[in-house]
ZADODREN-396952 format. One line per 4 residues: for each residue x, y, z of N, C-alpha, C. Coordinates in steps of 0.02 Angstrom, whole numbers, plus 50000, padded with zeros to 5 digits. Layout:
<recs>
X Y Z X Y Z X Y Z  ...;
</recs>
This chain:
<recs>
50621 50430 51030 50636 50470 50965 50567 50498 50936  50559 50556 50931 50489 50589 50912 50468 50576 50824  50522 50551 50798 50502 50525 50722 50494 50452 50713  50474 50410 50769 50452 50353 50769 50392 50341 50795;
50364 50410 50808 50295 50384 50854 50240 50393 50789  50186 50349 50799 50144 50342 50754 50076 50362 50773  50038 50411 50755 49967 50420 50768 49917 50364 50771  49884 50359 50837 49836 50310 50825 49762 50333 50818;
49760 50392 50790 49687 50429 50788 49642 50389 50735  49676 50381 50691 49641 50343 50615 49643 50271 50626  49677 50238 50671 49683 50167 50660 49631 50140 50711  49591 50086 50668 49547 50049 50704 49577 49985 50740;
49583 49993 50803 49620 49932 50835 49572 49891 50850  49566 49817 50840 49521 49776 50857 49525 49748 50937  49469 49706 50961 49475 49682 51025 49536 49641 51028  49579 49607 50978 49630 49572 51003 49698 49609 50988;
49684 49687 51001 49750 49722 50987 49773 49718 50908  49756 49711 50854 49780 49694 50801 49742 49756 50755  49774 49771 50696 49735 49807 50650 49752 49803 50578  49716 49825 50533 49720 49804 50456 49757 49865 50430;
49808 49858 50409 49856 49910 50370 49830 49931 50308  49816 49973 50277 49785 50005 50219 49836 50033 50158  49827 50008 50112 49878 50025 50057 49856 50085 50037  49906 50136 50019 49896 50213 49994 49909 50206 49915;
49965 50181 49900 49996 50189 49825 50040 50128 49816  50029 50123 49744 50082 50087 49709 50150 50129 49679  50202 50113 49708 50256 50138 49701 50294 50119 49641  50300 50056 49624 50344 50032 49567 50309 49965 49560;
50330 49946 49500 50309 49874 49467 50374 49836 49443  50368 49763 49455 50422 49719 49440 50403 49662 49419  50446 49620 49373 50418 49555 49358 50471 49504 49375  50462 49462 49408 50518 49412 49424 50517 49351 49395;
50566 49332 49358 50571 49292 49302 50600 49218 49336  50572 49159 49340 50589 49106 49364 50595 49064 49309  50613 49001 49329 50632 48956 49256 50569 48941 49194  50502 48930 49233 50452 48910 49216 50399 48964 49214;
50406 49019 49255 50346 49056 49273 50374 49130 49281  50331 49170 49274 50339 49242 49294 50291 49259 49336  50326 49314 49384 50265 49331 49441 50284 49412 49448  50227 49441 49420 50204 49519 49424 50215 49532 49501;
50242 49588 49526 50252 49618 49592 50244 49691 49585  50213 49720 49637 50211 49791 49644 50226 49822 49721  50271 49867 49713 50287 49883 49776 50228 49941 49810  50228 49919 49862 50159 49966 49906 50176 50007 49963;
50145 50055 49968 50158 50107 50008 50088 50107 50053  50110 50089 50124 50048 50076 50169 50031 50143 50216  49985 50143 50228 49969 50211 50276 50005 50190 50349  50033 50236 50360 50062 50235 50428 50131 50219 50424;
50157 50209 50355 50229 50191 50352 50263 50243 50317  50337 50238 50325 50373 50271 50285 50392 50235 50197  50404 50275 50168 50427 50257 50103 50471 50194 50103  50518 50220 50139 50585 50154 50163 50552 50091 50178;
50490 50090 50212 50461 50033 50232 50417 49989 50193  50398 50012 50122 50358 49992 50084 50369 49935 50066  50322 49884 50041 50329 49812 50042 50313 49784 49958  50351 49721 49940 50342 49704 49873 50282 49658 49895;
50229 49657 49849 50173 49609 49854 50158 49587 49779  50122 49518 49783 50104 49509 49716 50049 49551 49680  50054 49558 49628 50008 49618 49597 49931 49576 49572  49936 49521 49578 49870 49468 49572 49833 49481 49650;
49870 49477 49690 49841 49476 49754 49812 49552 49772  49848 49593 49754 49835 49668 49768 49780 49692 49715  49768 49662 49667 49712 49673 49625 49651 49655 49634  49660 49589 49679 49593 49557 49710 49586 49593 49755;
49611 49618 49803 49598 49638 49860 49603 49713 49872  49639 49751 49826 49619 49823 49829 49618 49855 49763  49566 49830 49717 49570 49857 49659 49570 49934 49639  49549 49961 49680 49551 50050 49664 49625 50074 49665;
49668 50045 49690 49734 50060 49688 49753 50049 49604  49730 50019 49561 49733 49992 49500 49698 50045 49449  49642 50084 49475 49615 50118 49413 49654 50181 49401  49636 50189 49335 49669 50256 49294 49624 50294 49281;
49655 50370 49283 49626 50416 49270 49624 50468 49315  49596 50534 49292 49595 50585 49351 49568 50577 49404  49524 50532 49425 49493 50514 49502 49531 50486 49549  49578 50430 49510 49615 50404 49544 49666 50437 49575;
49707 50481 49530 49757 50531 49553 49733 50573 49599  49661 50602 49600 49646 50655 49654 49645 50606 49719  49612 50541 49717 49616 50504 49781 49679 50485 49817  49730 50468 49759 49797 50463 49790 49832 50514 49826;
49823 50574 49782 49848 50632 49810 49810 50658 49874  49761 50661 49881 49728 50662 49955 49758 50634 50014  49752 50561 49988 49782 50512 50047 49855 50532 50060  49889 50552 50012 49965 50559 50027 49978 50624 50067;
49930 50676 50058 49935 50739 50096 49901 50730 50171  49867 50668 50176 49846 50651 50243 49899 50626 50289  49954 50604 50246 50006 50560 50290 50030 50625 50331;
</recs>
């Protein structure tokens, strides 16, 4: 199936044949409410994956690991648009 083929040009494959997936954009925000706790979640679009394959991650973890995804302003929008056009 040609639509399932992923280009490996820009993927850095490590010696153990693994690679780090890079987040491209935050698609959605959600707060899960439990009895005594609320957890903020974000839906993340990852490079080399389709929108349907986006995953929910904790906002706290994503802010620590990828703070650039949460920058606001014109520069952040330009960066996101250029990354999406590269997909």
